[in-house]
Structure formats: C-alpha cells, structure tokens
C-alpha positions as CSV (number, residue, x, y, z in Angstrom):
1,X,-68.9,40.7,-175.2
2,X,-71.0,43.9,-175.1
3,X,-69.7,46.7,-172.9
4,X,-72.9,48.3,-172.9
5,X,-74.3,45.8,-170.8
6,X,-71.6,46.0,-168.3
7,X,-72.9,47.1,-164.9
8,X,-69.3,48.4,-164.2
9,X,-68.3,51.4,-165.4
10,X,-64.5,50.0,-164.7
11,X,-65.3,47.0,-166.3
12,X,-67.1,48.0,-169.4
13,X,-63.8,50.4,-170.1
14,X,-61.7,46.9,-170.8
15,X,-64.8,45.2,-172.5
16,X,-64.6,48.4,-174.7
17,X,-61.0,47.7,-175.2
18,X,-61.4,44.1,-175.9
19,X,-63.5,44.9,-178.7
20,X,-61.7,48.0,-180.0
21,X,-57.7,46.9,-179.7
22,X,-58.5,43.1,-178.9
23,X,-54.9,41.9,-180.2
24,X,-52.8,44.6,-178.7
25,X,-51.0,43.6,-176.1
26,X,-52.3,44.8,-172.2
27,X,-49.8,43.3,-170.1
28,X,-46.1,41.8,-170.4
29,X,-45.5,39.7,-167.4
30,X,-42.4,39.0,-166.0
31,X,-42.6,36.5,-163.1
32,X,-39.2,35.9,-161.6
33,X,-35.3,36.9,-162.5
34,X,-33.5,39.7,-163.6
35,X,-34.2,39.8,-167.1
36,X,-33.1,36.2,-168.3
37,X,-36.9,34.8,-168.2
38,X,-39.2,35.6,-171.2
39,X,-42.1,38.0,-170.7
40,X,-45.6,36.0,-171.0
41,X,-47.9,38.3,-172.6
42,X,-51.6,38.9,-172.5
43,X,-53.5,41.1,-174.9
44,X,-56.6,43.1,-174.2
45,X,-59.3,40.4,-175.6
46,X,-57.2,37.8,-173.8
47,X,-57.3,39.8,-170.7
48,X,-61.1,40.5,-170.8
49,X,-61.5,36.5,-171.3
50,X,-60.1,35.9,-168.5
51,X,-61.9,38.7,-166.7
52,X,-64.9,37.3,-167.6
53,X,-63.7,33.5,-166.3
54,X,-62.6,34.6,-162.8
55,X,-65.8,36.4,-162.6
56,X,-67.7,33.4,-162.8
57,X,-65.2,31.5,-160.8
58,X,-65.8,33.7,-158.1
59,X,-69.6,33.9,-158.3
60,X,-70.0,30.0,-158.7
61,X,-67.1,28.4,-156.6
62,X,-66.6,30.7,-153.9
63,X,-70.2,32.2,-153.4
64,X,-68.8,35.7,-154.1
65,X,-71.9,38.2,-153.5
66,X,-72.2,41.9,-153.9
67,X,-70.2,43.8,-150.9
68,X,-67.9,40.7,-150.3
69,X,-64.6,40.8,-149.9
70,X,-61.8,38.9,-151.8
71,X,-58.3,38.9,-150.3
72,X,-55.1,38.5,-152.4
73,X,-51.5,37.7,-150.9
74,X,-49.3,36.8,-153.4
75,X,-46.3,39.1,-155.4
76,X,-47.4,40.9,-158.7
77,X,-49.4,39.0,-161.1
78,X,-51.6,39.8,-164.3
79,X,-54.3,37.7,-162.4
80,X,-54.5,40.2,-159.4
81,X,-55.5,42.7,-162.0
82,X,-57.6,40.4,-163.4
83,X,-59.4,39.7,-160.4
84,X,-59.8,43.0,-159.6
85,X,-62.0,44.0,-162.4
86,X,-63.9,40.8,-161.5
87,X,-64.8,42.0,-158.4
88,X,-66.0,45.3,-160.0
89,X,-68.3,43.5,-162.5
90,X,-69.7,41.4,-159.0
91,X,-70.0,44.8,-156.4
92,X,-67.0,42.8,-154.8
93,X,-64.3,44.4,-152.8
94,X,-60.7,43.7,-153.4
95,X,-58.5,43.4,-150.8
96,X,-54.9,43.2,-152.0
97,X,-52.4,42.3,-148.8
98,X,-48.7,43.1,-148.1
99,X,-46.6,40.3,-148.7
100,X,-44.0,41.7,-146.7
101,X,-46.1,41.3,-143.3
102,X,-45.8,38.4,-141.0
103,X,-48.7,35.9,-140.3
104,X,-49.6,37.9,-137.0
105,X,-50.0,41.3,-138.9
106,X,-51.8,39.8,-141.6
107,X,-53.9,37.7,-139.2
108,X,-54.9,41.1,-137.6
109,X,-56.4,42.4,-141.1
110,X,-58.1,39.0,-142.0
111,X,-59.9,39.8,-138.8
112,X,-60.5,43.0,-139.1
113,X,-62.0,42.8,-142.9
114,X,-63.1,39.3,-142.6
115,X,-62.8,38.4,-146.2
116,X,-64.8,35.8,-147.8
117,X,-62.1,34.1,-149.8
118,X,-57.9,34.6,-149.7
119,X,-56.3,33.9,-153.2
120,X,-52.7,33.0,-152.6
121,X,-49.8,32.5,-155.1
122,X,-46.9,29.6,-154.9
123,X,-44.7,32.0,-152.6
124,X,-47.3,33.1,-150.2
125,X,-48.9,29.8,-149.6
126,X,-47.1,28.9,-146.4
127,X,-48.4,32.0,-145.2
128,X,-51.9,32.1,-146.7
129,X,-52.7,28.9,-145.2
130,X,-51.7,29.7,-141.7
131,X,-54.6,32.5,-141.4
132,X,-57.8,31.8,-140.1
133,X,-61.5,33.0,-140.0
134,X,-65.1,31.6,-139.6
135,X,-66.0,31.8,-143.4
136,X,-62.7,32.5,-145.1
137,X,-62.0,29.9,-147.7
138,X,-58.5,29.6,-149.4
139,X,-57.5,29.1,-152.8
140,X,-54.3,29.2,-155.4
141,X,-54.8,31.8,-158.3
142,X,-54.3,29.3,-160.7
143,X,-57.8,27.9,-159.4
144,X,-59.4,31.1,-160.7
145,X,-58.7,30.3,-164.5
146,X,-57.5,27.1,-165.0
147,X,-60.6,25.4,-165.7
148,X,-63.9,26.2,-167.9
149,X,-66.2,28.5,-165.9
150,X,-69.8,28.4,-165.7
151,X,-72.1,29.9,-168.3
152,X,-75.1,32.2,-167.8
153,X,-73.3,34.4,-165.2
154,X,-75.9,36.6,-163.4
155,X,-74.6,39.9,-162.5
156,X,-75.9,42.4,-160.0
157,X,-76.6,45.9,-160.3
158,X,-73.4,47.9,-159.3
159,X,-73.1,51.6,-158.3
160,X,-70.3,53.9,-158.6
161,X,-70.2,54.5,-154.6
162,X,-70.2,50.6,-154.2
163,X,-67.0,50.1,-152.5
164,X,-64.0,48.4,-154.9
165,X,-60.5,48.6,-153.2
166,X,-59.7,48.2,-149.6
167,X,-56.2,49.0,-148.7
168,X,-54.7,48.8,-145.4
169,X,-52.1,51.4,-144.3
170,X,-48.8,50.5,-143.3
171,X,-49.5,50.9,-139.7
172,X,-46.7,53.2,-139.0
173,X,-48.4,54.3,-135.6
174,X,-50.9,52.2,-134.1
175,X,-53.4,50.2,-135.6
176,X,-53.2,49.8,-139.6
177,X,-56.7,50.9,-141.0
178,X,-58.4,50.0,-144.0
179,X,-59.2,52.6,-146.9
180,X,-61.8,51.9,-148.9
181,X,-62.3,53.3,-152.4
182,X,-65.6,53.1,-154.6
183,X,-65.6,52.4,-158.1
184,X,-66.4,55.9,-158.8
185,X,-62.8,57.0,-156.8
186,X,-61.2,54.5,-158.4
187,X,-62.0,55.9,-161.9
188,X,-61.7,59.2,-160.6
189,X,-57.7,58.5,-160.0
190,X,-57.2,56.9,-163.3
191,X,-58.5,60.3,-165.0
192,X,-55.6,62.4,-162.2
193,X,-53.0,59.9,-163.7
194,X,-54.3,60.5,-167.3
195,X,-53.8,64.3,-166.5
196,X,-50.7,63.4,-164.6
197,X,-48.8,61.6,-167.1
198,X,-50.6,62.7,-170.7
199,X,-51.1,58.8,-170.8
200,X,-52.4,57.5,-174.0
201,X,-52.4,54.0,-175.6
202,X,-49.2,55.1,-177.4
203,X,-47.4,54.0,-174.0
204,X,-46.1,51.4,-172.4
205,X,-45.5,51.7,-168.7
206,X,-42.7,49.6,-166.7
207,X,-44.3,48.4,-163.5
208,X,-42.4,47.2,-160.5
209,X,-43.8,48.3,-157.5
210,X,-46.4,46.2,-155.4
211,X,-49.8,46.0,-156.5
212,X,-50.8,45.9,-152.7
213,X,-50.3,49.5,-152.2
214,X,-52.0,52.0,-154.2
215,X,-48.8,53.7,-155.4
216,X,-47.9,50.4,-157.2
217,X,-51.4,49.9,-158.5
218,X,-53.1,53.1,-158.9
219,X,-50.8,55.5,-159.8
220,X,-49.8,54.0,-163.7
221,X,-50.3,50.4,-163.1
222,X,-54.6,50.5,-163.5
223,X,-54.6,53.8,-165.4
224,X,-52.4,53.0,-168.1
225,X,-54.6,49.4,-168.9
226,X,-57.4,51.5,-168.9
227,X,-56.0,54.0,-171.5
228,X,-55.3,51.3,-173.3
229,X,-51.4,51.6,-172.9
230,X,-49.4,48.4,-172.7
231,X,-48.1,47.7,-169.2
232,X,-44.6,45.4,-168.4
233,X,-45.4,44.0,-164.9
234,X,-43.0,42.5,-162.6
235,X,-43.5,40.4,-160.0
236,X,-41.2,42.1,-157.8
237,X,-38.8,45.3,-157.9
238,X,-35.3,44.3,-159.1
239,X,-32.6,46.9,-160.1
240,X,-31.2,44.8,-162.7
241,X,-34.4,43.6,-164.2
242,X,-35.5,47.5,-164.3
243,X,-32.4,48.1,-166.4
244,X,-32.7,45.4,-168.6
245,X,-36.3,46.3,-169.8
246,X,-35.8,49.8,-170.1
247,X,-32.9,48.8,-172.7
248,X,-34.7,45.8,-174.0
249,X,-38.3,46.5,-173.8
250,X,-38.4,50.2,-174.1
251,X,-40.9,51.5,-171.9
252,X,-42.3,55.2,-172.5
253,X,-42.9,55.7,-168.2
254,X,-42.1,54.0,-165.2
255,X,-42.5,54.8,-161.6
256,X,-40.3,54.5,-158.7
257,X,-39.7,55.6,-154.8
258,X,-36.4,56.8,-153.0
259,X,-35.4,53.2,-152.0
260,X,-35.8,51.5,-155.4
261,X,-34.5,54.8,-157.2
262,X,-31.1,54.3,-154.9
263,X,-31.1,50.5,-155.5
264,X,-31.1,51.7,-159.7
265,X,-28.4,54.3,-159.2
266,X,-26.1,51.9,-157.1
267,X,-26.1,49.1,-159.8
268,X,-23.3,48.9,-161.9
269,X,-25.4,48.9,-164.7
270,X,-26.5,52.3,-164.4
271,X,-23.6,54.6,-166.0
272,X,-24.0,53.0,-169.5
273,X,-27.8,51.8,-169.4
274,X,-29.5,52.8,-172.4
275,X,-32.6,55.0,-171.3
276,X,-34.0,56.9,-174.4
277,X,-37.0,55.3,-174.6
278,X,-38.5,57.1,-171.4
279,X,-40.2,60.2,-171.9
280,X,-40.4,60.7,-168.3
281,X,-40.2,58.9,-164.8
282,X,-42.1,59.5,-162.0
283,X,-41.4,58.9,-158.0
284,X,-43.5,59.6,-154.9
285,X,-43.2,60.1,-151.3
286,X,-43.5,62.5,-149.0
287,X,-40.0,63.9,-149.3
288,X,-37.5,62.7,-152.3
289,X,-34.0,63.8,-152.3
290,X,-32.9,66.4,-154.6
291,X,-29.8,64.0,-155.6
292,X,-32.4,61.3,-157.3
293,X,-33.8,64.1,-159.1
294,X,-30.4,65.3,-160.4
295,X,-28.9,62.1,-161.5
296,X,-31.9,61.4,-163.9
297,X,-32.2,64.8,-165.3
298,X,-28.5,64.9,-166.1
299,X,-29.4,61.4,-168.3
300,X,-31.7,63.7,-170.1
301,X,-34.9,61.7,-168.2
302,X,-37.2,64.6,-166.4
303,X,-38.7,63.0,-163.5
304,X,-41.8,64.3,-161.7
305,X,-43.5,63.7,-158.6
306,X,-46.7,62.4,-157.5
307,X,-47.8,63.0,-154.0
308,X,-50.5,61.1,-152.2
309,X,-51.2,58.4,-149.5
310,X,-53.5,55.5,-149.3
311,X,-56.4,57.8,-148.6
312,X,-56.4,59.8,-151.3
313,X,-56.5,57.3,-154.0
314,X,-53.2,58.5,-154.1
315,X,-53.0,61.3,-157.0
316,X,-53.3,64.3,-155.4
317,X,-50.2,66.8,-155.9
318,X,-48.2,66.1,-159.5
319,X,-45.2,67.7,-160.5
320,X,-45.9,66.9,-164.7
321,X,-43.0,65.8,-166.7
322,X,-43.1,69.3,-168.8
323,X,-42.1,71.4,-164.9
324,X,-39.9,68.1,-163.8
325,X,-36.7,70.0,-164.5
326,X,-37.3,73.6,-163.7
327,X,-39.1,72.9,-160.2
328,X,-37.1,70.1,-158.5
329,X,-37.9,69.8,-155.3
330,X,-41.6,70.9,-155.6
331,X,-44.3,68.2,-155.4
332,X,-46.4,70.3,-157.8
333,X,-50.2,71.2,-158.2
334,X,-53.4,69.5,-157.6
335,X,-54.9,67.8,-160.1
336,X,-58.4,69.2,-162.0
337,X,-60.6,67.4,-159.6
338,X,-58.4,68.4,-156.5
339,X,-58.3,70.6,-153.9
340,X,-55.2,71.3,-151.3
341,X,-55.3,73.6,-148.7
342,X,-52.8,74.2,-145.7
343,X,-53.7,74.9,-142.3
344,X,-51.9,75.7,-139.1
345,X,-52.4,73.9,-135.6
346,X,-55.1,75.4,-134.8
347,X,-57.1,74.4,-137.9
348,X,-56.7,77.7,-139.5
349,X,-56.3,78.0,-143.4
350,X,-52.8,79.7,-144.5
351,X,-53.2,82.0,-147.4
352,X,-49.5,83.6,-147.7
353,X,-46.5,82.1,-150.1
354,X,-44.0,80.5,-147.8
355,X,-46.2,79.5,-144.9
356,X,-46.0,75.9,-143.7
357,X,-48.8,74.0,-142.6
358,X,-50.6,70.6,-142.6
359,X,-51.4,69.6,-146.3
360,X,-55.4,68.8,-146.5
361,X,-56.8,67.1,-149.6
362,X,-60.4,67.1,-151.3
363,X,-60.8,65.3,-154.1
364,X,-62.9,62.8,-156.4
365,X,-60.7,60.2,-155.6
366,X,-60.4,60.4,-152.0
367,X,-61.4,57.3,-150.0
368,X,-65.0,56.9,-148.9
369,X,-63.6,56.3,-145.1
370,X,-61.9,53.7,-143.0
371,X,-63.4,50.1,-143.0
372,X,-65.5,49.5,-139.7
373,X,-64.6,52.6,-138.5
374,X,-67.3,55.1,-140.1
375,X,-66.8,57.5,-142.9
376,X,-64.0,59.6,-141.0
377,X,-62.1,57.6,-139.0
378,X,-60.7,60.8,-138.0
379,X,-61.5,63.6,-135.5
380,X,-60.9,67.3,-134.4
381,X,-56.9,67.8,-134.4
382,X,-56.4,64.1,-135.6
383,X,-55.9,63.0,-139.0
384,X,-58.5,61.2,-141.3
385,X,-61.5,62.7,-143.2
386,X,-63.3,65.7,-141.7
387,X,-66.1,67.7,-143.6
388,X,-64.7,66.1,-146.8
389,X,-61.1,67.1,-146.3
390,X,-58.2,64.3,-145.5
391,X,-56.0,65.5,-143.2
392,X,-52.7,64.3,-144.3
393,X,-50.1,64.5,-141.6
394,X,-47.4,65.8,-144.1
395,X,-45.9,69.2,-143.9
396,X,-45.7,71.7,-147.1
397,X,-45.2,75.1,-148.1
398,X,-47.2,77.0,-151.1
399,X,-45.0,78.8,-153.7
400,X,-46.9,81.7,-154.9
401,X,-47.9,80.3,-158.1
402,X,-49.9,77.7,-156.0
403,X,-47.0,74.8,-156.1
404,X,-46.3,72.7,-152.9
405,X,-43.0,71.7,-151.9
406,X,-43.6,69.3,-148.8
407,X,-41.0,69.4,-145.9
408,X,-41.7,66.3,-143.9
409,X,-44.2,64.9,-141.6
410,X,-45.8,66.7,-138.6
411,X,-45.2,63.9,-136.3
412,X,-41.3,64.1,-137.5
413,X,-40.9,67.4,-136.9
414,X,-38.5,68.2,-134.1
415,X,-39.1,71.4,-132.2
416,X,-36.1,72.3,-130.4
417,X,-35.9,75.1,-127.8
418,X,-39.1,76.7,-130.1
419,X,-37.4,76.4,-133.3
420,X,-39.0,73.9,-135.7
421,X,-36.4,71.6,-137.8
422,X,-37.6,69.3,-140.4
423,X,-35.5,66.2,-140.6
424,X,-35.8,65.9,-144.5
425,X,-33.9,69.0,-144.7
426,X,-30.9,67.4,-142.5
427,X,-31.3,64.5,-144.5
428,X,-31.2,65.2,-147.8
429,X,-27.9,66.9,-147.2
430,X,-26.3,63.6,-147.0
431,X,-27.8,61.8,-149.8
432,X,-25.2,60.2,-151.9
433,X,-22.3,61.1,-149.0
434,X,-19.6,58.5,-149.4
435,X,-20.1,55.1,-147.4
436,X,-23.3,56.0,-146.1
437,X,-26.6,53.8,-147.5
438,X,-29.0,56.2,-145.8
439,X,-29.5,58.4,-143.0
440,X,-33.0,59.4,-140.7
441,X,-33.0,62.3,-138.1
442,X,-35.2,61.7,-135.2
443,X,-35.9,64.2,-132.0
444,X,-34.0,62.7,-129.2
445,X,-35.7,63.7,-125.6
446,X,-33.7,66.5,-123.8
447,X,-34.0,68.3,-120.5
448,X,-33.2,71.8,-121.8
449,X,-33.9,72.2,-125.3
450,X,-37.0,69.7,-125.0
451,X,-36.0,67.4,-127.7
452,X,-32.5,67.7,-130.2
453,X,-31.8,65.7,-133.6
454,X,-30.1,62.8,-133.7
455,X,-28.6,61.3,-136.8
456,X,-28.7,57.7,-137.4
457,X,-26.4,56.2,-140.2
458,X,-26.9,53.2,-142.0
459,X,-23.5,52.2,-143.8
460,X,-23.0,51.0,-146.8
461,X,-21.8,46.8,-146.2
462,X,-18.6,47.7,-148.1
463,X,-17.6,50.8,-146.3
464,X,-14.5,49.8,-143.7
465,X,-15.0,50.5,-140.1
466,X,-12.2,53.3,-140.0
467,X,-14.3,55.0,-142.8
468,X,-17.3,55.4,-141.0
469,X,-16.3,58.7,-139.5
470,X,-19.3,60.5,-137.7
471,X,-16.8,63.9,-137.0
472,X,-16.8,64.0,-140.9
473,X,-20.5,63.7,-141.5
474,X,-21.1,66.5,-138.8
475,X,-18.4,68.4,-140.5
476,X,-20.1,68.2,-143.7
477,X,-23.5,69.3,-142.2
478,X,-22.4,72.2,-139.9
479,X,-21.5,74.8,-142.8
480,X,-24.9,74.4,-144.4
481,X,-26.9,74.3,-141.4
482,X,-28.2,76.7,-138.9
483,X,-26.6,75.8,-135.9
484,X,-29.8,75.1,-133.5
485,X,-30.4,72.0,-136.8
486,X,-27.0,70.5,-135.8
487,X,-27.6,66.8,-134.8
488,X,-26.2,66.6,-131.4
489,X,-25.0,63.0,-132.3
490,X,-24.4,60.2,-134.6
491,X,-25.5,56.4,-133.9
492,X,-24.9,53.8,-136.5
493,X,-28.0,51.0,-136.9
494,X,-27.3,47.9,-138.8
495,X,-30.7,48.3,-140.5
496,X,-33.7,51.1,-140.5
497,X,-37.2,49.7,-139.7
498,X,-39.1,49.9,-142.8
499,X,-43.1,50.3,-144.2
500,X,-43.9,48.4,-147.1
501,X,-42.8,50.9,-149.4
502,X,-39.3,51.3,-147.8
503,X,-39.7,54.5,-145.9
504,X,-37.9,54.6,-142.2
505,X,-40.2,54.1,-139.9
506,X,-39.2,57.0,-137.3
507,X,-41.4,56.0,-134.4
508,X,-39.8,52.6,-134.5
509,X,-36.5,54.1,-134.9
510,X,-36.5,56.1,-132.0
511,X,-38.0,53.8,-129.7
512,X,-35.3,51.4,-130.7
513,X,-32.4,53.8,-130.1
514,X,-33.8,54.9,-127.2
515,X,-33.9,51.2,-125.7
516,X,-30.4,50.9,-126.6
C-alpha cells in the first residue's frame, strides 16, 4: 500500500488513512432493523483492503476500464462506498440507482447511461434481473468481495477532470437527467463539507439517508470518511433506529430531511430520547419548516442547513451550526469555493437586499454537465449550466449580510391577479397543526385571477373524519396571511406523490387534482 502511487487523489487519501489510522473504525453498519441488530464494523485498514479487492474484481472479472459506468442498485451498504472508491482508481464512473423507482423507470436510466455492470443486493435482485441492455452484466454485491482478487493490478492514469459520479435527478418534471461529477468536483464538495460542519477525525456521523442521492452520499458520509471520521451507516432510514443509535452510539453529527425530521419528531421515543452527544444536526431542502428547527433547538441541538441540489454537488449555501439558532429560516452563506447570485426573470443580477430572484450557483463542486446532453443541458431562460453558472430554479432573497433565504421553487410560485404567492409561506403555517400529516399548496387555474392557491391536505391516519375540519384550517391561516394569499379551497388527499427524498411532486399533485 503506497498512497503516493495511487492515480486518484480521492483513493490516495483513503490509502493514507489506512496507513496512519488503520485500526480505527471507519464504518459501523446497521444492515436492518430498528436498533435490535448488532453493528458490523470495518476499520480503515480493512476498508482499504476491500477497496483493493473490489478494484481488482471490477477490472479482471467484469472488464471495467477507464470511462465505463458501474451501476449500483441496493440499500445503503459499506460495499457501495467501497465500489465508488474502486471506480475512482480505475477512472470509471459510479452510478447509484434509486431503489424506490419502478423497473420501467430504472430501465430508462440504464438505456441512457449504458453501464457495463449492474451490482445489486438481495432486496433489489428481482428488479435488477429485469433490467437489460446489450452489454449489461449483472452481479450480486457479495461477488465483489467474497473471493480472492487477482494480483498485479494495472491501474490506468486518472485525471481530476475524469467523471466519477453519475447521479440522476428525481425527474419531477420531464425526463430524468444524469448529473456527471468529476473527481475534482467530488473532492471540492468534501472540502466544502469540511468547512460546513467543522469536520474532524473526532466526529462520529450517523448516516441514514439513501446513498443513491448526493444528499445521503456527499453532504456528510463520504466527506466524513475522507476526514478520517467514523460513519455509522444504516441500510435505510427508520426513526426508531435513528433514535436508538443517537442514544447508544453517541454520534456527534447527523443529517435529516423534512420527511425524516417529521418521522423522528412524531416518534413516541422523541420526548425522552438522550440527544446530548449531538453537537449539531444538519437538514436540507429548498424550504424547511421553522417548527422543525425550533423543536431541536428546544432540546439544545443546533440545526443548520445545507442548500444545494444534485447538480451542485450538492453543498452550495450553508447555515453553519454557530449561526443556526440565531438565523432560523436562512439557508446561509456560500461555502469558500462557491459564488451565488440572484437574477430576475430577464436574467439580470439583483443587488438590493430583500429582492426575490432565482438562485444561481458557480462553484468548484458543480457538475461537469448532464450525461449525453453536452456540458450545459440548459439554454437561455432554462435551467442547467449557463456560462459556468447553474440556474437552480429556486427562488431566494439576500439579506444585507449576504445570507440567502429561500422562498420556494420558481415553477411552484403562484401568480394570482399579478401578485406573487410563495406556497411555502402558507405551508409552513400549518406544520404541526393538529391532525395534519402534511400540506401542499398548488396554483389552480382561474379565469379571473389567472390562478389561485389551493390547499391539499394529507391527514394523519388516526385523525377521525369528524376532526378533519377544512374550515378550521382556513380560519387558522386567514389572520396570518394577506387576503390574496388565502387558499380558495381545501382538498384532502390519501397520499402525496413524492420524489426520492420525500418532497411532494407538485406538478403531479396538480395533475392528480385536476383529473379528479
């Protein structure tokens, strides 16, 4: 093992950690259950030996060469991270697939990226075998590790500009697109995360979000490993398991999104759980209800925020933990290698505090481009890369000190009688309302006003029909909102259509409501 001979800087860092802190635990994995199963630990030396073995198997058994794609379909697993680093050593491209997608949706991604091999676990074996492509090989994840690997590995030359990570957007509108991140961008994102969290080898990070998304993979998990910290990795999120391991394993950091925050806050163990090991919690989404921040702050846990998207690596704006309790609602400031500007509908930069515009990002951890769509994937007036800037489609306003507050998605904004209505402003007023699981506001076509806000409600299962009072919801909102923002009707839905990270897919919701 010689880190200086490693062609990939990312791999070289993990080889170095295997030399300098080999016996320290790198990953403690919980593969199933709510905390009843024991953790399986892998130290940094073992992790590197497994990386070497997987690299050899990919090259010798499946013929993976520079630029080839390696697809992964399975629940969170240590071998997923191992395979990512192995791809970095080979100059190959790692392609994690969303295990929540249906087979036809997954086939669409296989057709687009044409991976050379698809690795799967037991849970996804049936779906994986249903996926086909002329050159596609299938293998179980255990085949990457369970037999001895060939010796005398010949590693290719690897450039920092080589693609490493191909992550497909959730496809909330139109066709899913694969954001291609280079080795340099993945390392830059790790540096951004180091700054965002103040990460050090002393940290223990509890990772529960899916690794098929840059949020689960790149906000804390991979950066923590590169920092020499320990990662506790859950196969999938379970609120009981999260609370169990916060108390039993004593992590210092974790990351939750609004849907998982909601599940934790509503779990019966929440009120008496010991959270004292956490020096902070991070969350991320275009908008996060203020009530979620206050719930953790009341327990003495600062909750910061990471703003970004698949295309931005994702770390872009950061509300760091020291600022968390005094700047609730703000997405924070750009990380040191990132620039953020707000633009109006004509693409002109906005400079005055308080003006609302589209958030645009230029940073070292930005994607290289969309797979098979050139280096932009966008165009004038559209989203994508334009002259080095990624146009996010999110709307924000900048405070006098440079911090940015998000107000919603540009495509979600409702224009009623010439007035702009941001759905998140209405939705946040109903977080924690008795009997309500979640709400979403969409723009309903109206012949007089152009469109009007309509409130869709998903009630908690235990809420009696007689308690599902739509008028009471409106009565709660009206004193708190300007009249033009009042929802014109309230509709109940059994379940919202959701993206991979649990966000409500509003175009699908509106289509569903219009059809009904």
